[in-house]
C-alpha positions, 0 to 999 in steps of 0.5 A: 689148736695148741694156742686155743688150749693154752688160752683155755687153761688160763692160770693152769698153764704154769701148773702144767709147765711145772709138772712137765719140768718135774717129770723131765727132772725124773727122766733126765737127772740133774736136780736143776729142772726141779727148782725151775719146776717148783718156780713154775708151780708157784707162779701157777699158784699166784696166777690162780689167786691173781688171775682176775686182776688187771695188772697180772698180764702175761709179761708180769707172769713171766717176770714173776716166773723168772724171779721165782726161778732164780730164788728157788735155784739159789735156795736149792743150792744152799739147801743141798750144799755140803756143810762148810764145817767139813766135820766128818767121822772119817776126815781122810776118806779117799785121801790115802796119803794123808792117812799115813801121816804119823806112821813110821817105816824103814827106808827101802831106798836111801834118801839121796838128794832129798828123795827116796822110797819107803814101803807102807802096807803093800805100796812103795811110796816116794818120800822126801826128807834129809839124806839117810841110808837105806834101813833108817827109821823115819816118821811121815810128817806130811803128804804133798802131791803124792810124795810123803815128807819124812823125818828121821826117828 
């Protein structure tokens, strides 16, 4: 009975498959089935145009579907990709240590053997820099792996 339905639908099989994939995309979020569903609908559109031609066999249809799937997935990836320029109005959002570059502070703990601590806001930060006594003023010059690099003022 199912096979009979498939043969009766003819080129509309691809449209039905595309619709099912788009519905699955809504139910199972992920944006991947969207592009395959679009490829199935495009294959269905081609099938409606080319159904009566002798070369449009099921093998050619499947190859066309696979090709359109690849093209639509790559096109979708480029369409949804983040801009490469990285320009934003808040370049250090969620990069707390990088936001501190340029700030000045007083040493809470002396820098001994290259490491000490400063307080910025409500956080005590680990710092690295030249050995300095507690109470010295420093400026943050860089942030690397959660440690702030400082220089004396």
